[in-house]
C-alpha positions in Angstrom: -0.1 -0.1 0.0 1.4 3.5 -0.8 1.4 6.4 1.5 -1.8 8.0 -0.3 -3.9 4.6 0.1 -2.9 4.5 3.9 -3.7 8.2 4.6 -7.2 7.9 2.8 -7.7 4.5 4.7 -6.9 6.5 8.2 -9.0 9.3 7.3 -11.9 6.9 6.5 -11.4 5.3 9.8 -11.2 8.3 11.9 -14.5 9.9 10.2 -16.1 6.6 10.9 -15.3 6.5 14.5 -16.1 10.4 14.6 -19.6 9.6 13.2 -20.2 6.8 15.2 -18.9 8.1 18.7 -19.9 11.7 18.3 -22.1 12.9 15.4 -24.6 10.2 15.3 -25.1 10.6 19.3 -25.3 14.4 19.0 -28.1 13.9 16.3 -30.1 11.4 18.1 -29.9 13.4 21.5 -27.8 10.9 23.4 -24.8 13.6 23.7 -25.3 17.4 24.2 -22.9 20.0 24.4 -23.4 23.0 27.0 -21.5 25.7 27.7 -20.1 26.3 31.5 -21.4 29.7 32.5 -20.8 29.7 36.4 -17.7 29.0 38.4 -19.6 26.5 40.9 -18.0 23.5 40.1 -14.4 25.1 39.7 -11.7 23.9 39.1 -13.2 20.7 37.6 -14.8 23.2 34.9 -14.3 26.8 34.3 -16.5 29.5 33.0 -16.2 29.4 29.3 -15.7 25.6 29.1 -17.8 23.4 27.0 -19.1 20.1 28.6 -20.4 16.8 26.7 -23.5 15.3 28.6 -24.4 11.8 28.0 -28.1 11.1 28.5 -28.6 8.6 31.6 -31.7 7.4 33.4 -32.1 8.8 37.2 -31.5 5.1 38.3 -27.9 4.9 36.7 -26.7 8.3 38.9 -24.4 7.2 41.4 -23.1 9.3 44.5 -19.8 11.3 43.2 -21.5 11.5 39.6 -21.4 15.1 38.1 -25.2 15.4 36.6 -26.7 18.0 34.8 -30.4 19.0 35.4 -33.2 21.4 35.1 -33.4 24.3 37.6 -35.8 23.0 40.3 -37.0 26.5 40.9 -38.8 26.3 37.3 -36.6 28.9 35.4 -37.0 28.0 31.8 -34.0 27.2 29.5 -31.8 27.1 32.5 -29.7 23.9 33.5 -27.3 23.4 36.3 -24.3 20.9 36.4 -23.6 19.8 40.0 -22.0 16.8 41.9 -24.5 14.2 43.4 -23.8 14.0 47.1 -26.8 12.0 48.5 -29.4 9.7 46.7 -32.8 8.8 48.3 -35.7 7.0 47.0 -39.3 7.5 48.4 -42.4 6.3 46.8 -40.7 5.3 43.5 -39.4 9.0 43.1 -35.5 9.4 43.3 -34.4 12.7 45.1 -30.7 13.8 44.8 -28.9 16.2 46.9 -26.4 18.1 45.0 -23.7 20.4 45.7 -21.1 22.5 43.4 -17.5 21.7 44.2 -16.6 25.4 44.6 -19.5 26.0 47.0 -19.2 25.5 50.7 -22.8 24.5 51.4 -24.9 21.8 49.5 -27.8 23.3 47.4 -30.9 24.3 49.2 -33.2 22.3 46.7 -33.7 18.5 46.0 -33.3 17.2 42.6 -36.0 14.8 41.6 -36.2 12.2 38.7 -38.0 14.4 36.4 -35.2 16.9 36.5 -32.2 14.9 35.4 -30.9 15.2 32.0 -28.1 13.6 31.9 -24.1 12.7 33.3 -21.1 14.9 32.4 -18.7 12.8 30.8 -16.1 15.3 29.2 -14.7 18.7 29.2 -13.5 20.9 26.3 -11.4 23.7 27.7 -12.3 27.3 26.5 -14.5 26.1 23.4 -17.5 27.7 25.0 -15.9 31.1 24.3 -16.0 30.3 20.4 -19.5 29.0 20.6 -20.7 32.3 22.5 -18.9 34.4 20.0 -20.5 32.5 17.1 -24.0 33.4 18.2 -23.1 37.1 17.4 -24.5 38.4 14.0 -21.1 39.4 12.3 -19.1 36.4 13.8 -21.7 34.2 12.5 -21.6 35.7 8.9 -17.7 35.9 9.0 -17.3 32.3 10.3 -20.2 30.6 8.7 -22.1 32.4 6.2 -19.0 33.4 4.0 -17.0 30.0 4.2 -20.3 28.3 3.1 -20.8 30.6 0.1 -17.3 30.2 -1.0 -17.8 26.5 -1.0 -20.9 26.8 -2.8 -19.4 29.0 -5.5 -16.5 26.5 -6.1 -18.9 23.7 -6.4 -21.0 25.5 -9.0 -17.9 26.6 -11.0 -16.7 22.8 -10.9 -20.2 21.7 -12.3 -20.2 24.3 -14.8 -16.5 23.4 -16.1 -17.0 19.3 -16.3 -20.2 20.3 -18.3 -18.2 21.3 -21.2 -16.1 18.3 -22.4 -13.3 20.7 -23.8 -12.7 22.7 -20.5 -12.9 19.2 -18.8 -10.2 17.8 -20.7 -8.0 21.0 -20.3 -8.4 20.9 -16.6 -7.7 17.1 -16.3 -4.6 17.8 -18.3 -3.6 20.8 -16.0 -4.1 18.9 -12.9 -2.0 16.0 -14.1 0.9 18.6 -14.7 0.3 20.3 -11.4 0.5 16.8 -9.9 3.8 16.0 -11.4 5.4 19.3 -10.5 4.1 19.0 -6.8 7.0 18.7 -4.4 7.1 15.8 -1.9 7.1 16.3 1.8 10.3 14.8 3.2 10.5 14.1 7.0 13.9 14.4 8.8 13.6 11.7 11.5 16.8 12.5 13.1 15.7 16.1 13.9 12.3 14.7 14.9 13.6 12.4 17.4 16.4 14.9 18.4 13.8 17.5 19.2 11.5 14.9 20.7 14.1 13.3 23.1 15.7 16.7 24.1 12.0 18.0 25.3 11.3 15.0 27.1 14.7 14.8 29.0 14.1 18.6 29.8 10.4 18.4 31.0 11.0 14.9 32.4 13.6 16.1 34.7 11.1 19.0 35.8 8.3 16.9 36.1 9.6 13.4 37.3 9.7 14.6 40.9 5.9 14.6 41.0 5.7 11.1 40.5 7.3 10.7 44.3 3.9 11.7 45.3 1.8 9.1 43.6 1.1 5.8 44.8 -1.3 4.1 47.2 -2.0 5.1 51.0 -4.1 4.6 53.9 -5.7 7.8 55.2 -8.1 8.7 57.5 -9.9 12.0 58.5 -7.9 14.9 57.7 -5.0 14.6 55.3 -2.1 17.3 55.1 -0.6 17.7 51.7 2.4 19.9 50.7 3.5 21.0 47.3 7.1 21.1 47.5 7.6 22.4 43.8 7.1 25.7 42.3 4.2 25.0 39.8 0.7 24.4 40.9 -0.2 20.8 41.5 -3.1 18.7 41.4 -3.9 16.1 43.9 -6.5 13.4 43.3 -7.7 11.0 45.9 -9.6 7.8 44.6 -10.9 5.0 46.8 -9.1 1.6 45.7 -12.5 -0.2 47.0 -15.0 1.2 43.8 -17.9 -0.6 45.3 -17.8 1.5 48.7 -19.9 4.4 47.3 -19.5 6.2 50.6 -15.8 7.3 49.9 -16.1 10.1 47.3 -13.1 11.0 44.8 -11.7 14.0 45.9 -9.2 16.6 44.1 -7.3 19.4 45.2 -5.3 22.2 43.3 -2.6 23.5 45.4 -0.4 26.4 44.6 3.7 25.9 44.5 5.4 25.9 47.8 2.2 25.9 49.7 0.5 23.0 51.9 -3.3 22.2 52.8 -5.3 19.7 54.5 -8.1 17.7 52.8 -11.5 16.0 54.5 -11.1 12.6 53.4 -14.7 10.7 53.8 -15.1 7.4 56.0 -16.5 4.6 54.3 -19.8 3.4 56.2 -18.7 -0.1 56.5 -15.6 1.0 58.4 -17.1 3.6 60.6 -19.6 0.9 61.8 -17.3 -1.5 63.4 -14.6 0.6 64.9 -15.7 4.1 65.0 -14.8 7.3 62.7 -11.9 8.3 64.4 -9.8 5.0 63.8 -11.0 4.1 60.4 -8.6 4.0 57.6 -9.4 3.4 53.9 -7.0 2.8 50.9 -6.7 5.5 48.4 -4.9 5.9 44.8 -3.2 9.2 45.3 -2.2 11.0 42.3 -0.1 14.1 42.0 0.7 16.0 38.8 2.0 19.6 37.3 -1.3 21.8 36.8 -0.8 22.2 33.0 -3.7 20.1 31.8 -7.3 20.6 32.5 -8.5 19.6 36.0 -11.2 17.1 34.6 -8.4 15.6 32.5 -6.4 14.9 35.3 -9.0 13.4 37.3 -10.2 11.0 34.6 -6.6 9.9 33.9 -6.0 9.5 37.6 -9.1 7.2 37.7 -7.3 4.7 35.4 -4.0 4.8 37.0 -2.6 7.3 39.8 0.7 7.6 37.8 -0.9 8.3 34.6 -1.5 12.0 35.0 2.2 12.9 35.8 3.2 10.9 32.9 1.0 12.5 30.5 2.2 15.6 31.7 5.9 14.8 31.0 4.9 13.9 27.6 2.5 16.6 26.6 5.0 19.4 26.4 7.8 17.5 24.2 4.8 16.9 21.7 3.5 20.2 21.6 7.3 21.9 21.2 8.0 19.0 18.4 4.7 20.3 16.3 5.6 23.7 16.9 9.0 23.4 15.4 7.8 21.2 12.6 9.2 23.4 9.9 12.9 22.3 11.3 12.0 18.4 10.6 9.7 18.8 7.7 11.0 20.2 4.4 10.0 19.6 0.7 12.1 18.0 -1.8 12.0 19.0 -5.4 12.0 16.3 -7.8 14.1 18.1 -10.5 16.5 20.0 -8.1 20.1 20.2 -9.7 23.1 20.9 -7.9 24.2 24.7 -7.9 27.4 23.9 -10.1 25.6 22.2 -12.8 23.2 25.1 -12.8 26.2 27.8 -13.0 27.5 25.7 -15.9 24.3 26.0 -17.7 24.2 29.9 -17.5 25.0 31.3 -21.2 27.9 33.4 -19.9 29.9 30.4 -18.5 29.1 28.2 -21.6 30.5 30.7 -23.9 33.8 31.1 -21.6 34.1 27.2 -21.4 33.8 27.1 -25.2 36.5 29.7 -25.8 38.8 27.7 -23.3 38.2 24.8 -25.2 39.3 26.4 -28.6 42.5 27.7 -27.0 43.6 24.3 -25.9 42.8 23.1 -29.1 
């Protein structure tokens, strides 16, 4: 298979995955995209972020899930995204007590089954700003209307051109000549690997100390955490026993060179036997630099406590390598001649060479 076939096959696969996972669910309503307007769930999501919401039934809501629901106060076209803290069922109706992560107190209302829209499954940083700006008339015209008109005009031009056999043949010949003259792209793998390895070495030396704060530990009550690094850090605490829904995942953003205390919920099963004072639970502790969105860090820590720090080490070198792409991507000219051969073909030099040959003769 040539490169063109591989590229086309890869593009088709990506398009199919995007259609199955995103486009079809969005059209059918299984996925919704909402813009965050307040900071009640900071730092997990910030104003201007876009959240992806998956439709679920109220029976599937668990303690600790971030759910999206209609405003219980009855305000029209207003939805709220908060975390479920307590779930009770009475007479077949599910009542959910919610709270914003940035709020000190729980919400004064109770969310019922009829109010639940879905569960927040992903966060797209800053994308909400672009959506809000596109709603303005001039922005909508520049970003949507004008590109659409240009695409339509180009398609009409192609239809008119290929409707004429003479023009169609000329266009095909011109395209073939242009394809022959097109210069292929060459990747300098030595420079690519050098930039990638250098970036990994530099950022690895900066971020590897964060790995010492990752692992598994038994905690109880109030846990003191310290950030000895200069950058802000994100600490994530996940219960190892996922079946115990009484222990909620916890995350804290800590500025550089500072310390704080985190309240650890105690499992009901543990506190019932030995009392809350001596109860301890095993937690997966993750520490990583605050260079990725907090939601991404929390999601990665849910897979493995070391994964957020590893991704944080690899992310800057990859970004640096893409930024410096002109250094390792170049165009190779098919009919490129050495400079000396080009100079020898110049008229002046050709005349001089002929004279010198006559003299020697």
